[in-house]
N, C-alpha and C positions, 0 to 999 in steps of 0.2 A: 272893685267891681262886684256888684251883688251876685250872689250864687243863683244858680238856675232854680226856678220855681218847680216844686214837685207837682206831679199829676194829681189832680183832685177829682173826686166824684162831684156830680152836680150838687148833691146835698151838702157835702163838706164845703164846697165853694160858696154856696148860699149862706151857710152858717158863718163863714169867715167874713163875707161881705157885710152881714148883719152886725157882727162884732165890730168891724171897722167903722161902720156907720154910727154905732152907739158911742164909741170912743170919740169920734169927731163931734157928734152932737153934744156930748158931755163937755168937751173943751170949749165949744161955742157957747153953751149955757153958762159956763163959768167966766166967759169973757177973757179967756187966756189966749194969747197969740201962739201961733205954731212955733215961733222962735223961742218964746219963753218956756213952753211945754217941753220942747226938745232939750233945752238946756237943763231943765229940772229933771228930766228923765235920763240925763247923761247920754244923749245920742244926738246925731246930726238932724237938722231940719229935713234933709232928704229922706232919712230913714223914717222919721215921723210921717212924712208925706206918703211913703210906701205903706206904712201901717194903716193910715187913714184911707188908703185906696184898697186895702185888703190883700196886699201882695203876700203870697204864702211863703216866699223865700226869706222873709225877715224872721230872725230867731224869736223863739217864744220868750226868751229873757227880755228882749226889747219890748215886746207886747206887754209883759208884766210890769216893766219899768214905767211905761206910759200909763197903765191902769193905776199904778200906785201914785204916780205924780198927780193924777186926776182925783185922788182920794177914793178910788174904787178898787175892787178886787175881782180878778177873774177866777171863777171856780169851774170845776169839772162836774157836769151833771151826767148821770147815767140814765140810759133808756133801758129798762129791764127787757131782756130777751125772753120771750115766752116760748118755750119749746112747743112746737106744733106736733100734735099727735099724728102718727102715721095713719094713713087711710085704713079703715077697717078691713077693706078687701085687699090690702097689700099682701103680696106673697113674700113672706120672709125668706123663702128659699130661692127667690128669684136670682137667676144668674144672667149676666150680661155677656152676649156674644161679641167678643172683641172684633171679629171680622165684619160686623155690621157698622162699626163706627171708626172711620179712618183716623181721626185725631186721637181717640182713646187708644187705638192700636199702637200708634207711634209713641204715646206716652208710656205704654206698657212694654217698651223695648227690652227691658230687663227680664221679662217673662216670656221668652220665645216659645216655650212649649204650651203656654196657657191658651186655651181657646175661649174660656169663660172665666169671669171674675164676679165676685159678689158686689152689690151696690156700694157698700162701705169702701171697698178697695177702689172702685171706679171714682167715687166722689173724692177720695183722698188723692188719687192720681191727678184729677183735674185741679184741685186746690193747690197741691204742691208744685205742679208743673205748668200752671196756667200761662206763664210767659212763653211757653213753647207751642201753645195752641194758636193756630192761624184762624182767627175768627172770621176772616173774609171767605174762607172756603168750608166753613162748618155746614154740614147738611142740615136740613130742617129736622130730620129724625134725630141727629145728634144734639142739636140745640134743645129739642124737646126732652131728650134724655138728661141733659145737664139741668134743665129746669126741674124735672121730676126729682133728680137726685138732690138738688138744692133744697127742695121742699121736704123730702123724706129723710135725707141723711144730714142736712145742714140746718135744719130748723128754719128754713127760708133764707139762709145767708150763705153765700159763696164767698169765702175770704180769698180774694184775688187782688 
């Protein structure tokens, strides 16, 4: 039985679908049947079908075997992350009042005496403990804080 598919962001899912489409088109261009390619890649026809459909639960090794059997190579391309400068008017001594943000307050349970924390601490708490954030009850103010911290502390990226 196949393993459960991991949760993907829309961007990652689109990249996976594009890769699956490219592999399928390459097989068709070469005039190779799915059965022959699966045998050449040392996997079942069902697994090849799952790869060509972009199923994320198929192992990367199987994807690489298919690429190699098609005479292609999968490579990893990097998109450089450009650090965004903090706004010129940003207050570097800004402190965040934990009592104004319910989710952040619950994430800072280990700081019972703290009333205020700095933005870097707040951002780290959100990133490290995102699985405990109930996004359905986030206030608009707290969502705005998360967006602001993502830009100022995370260079536009929240790793969750």
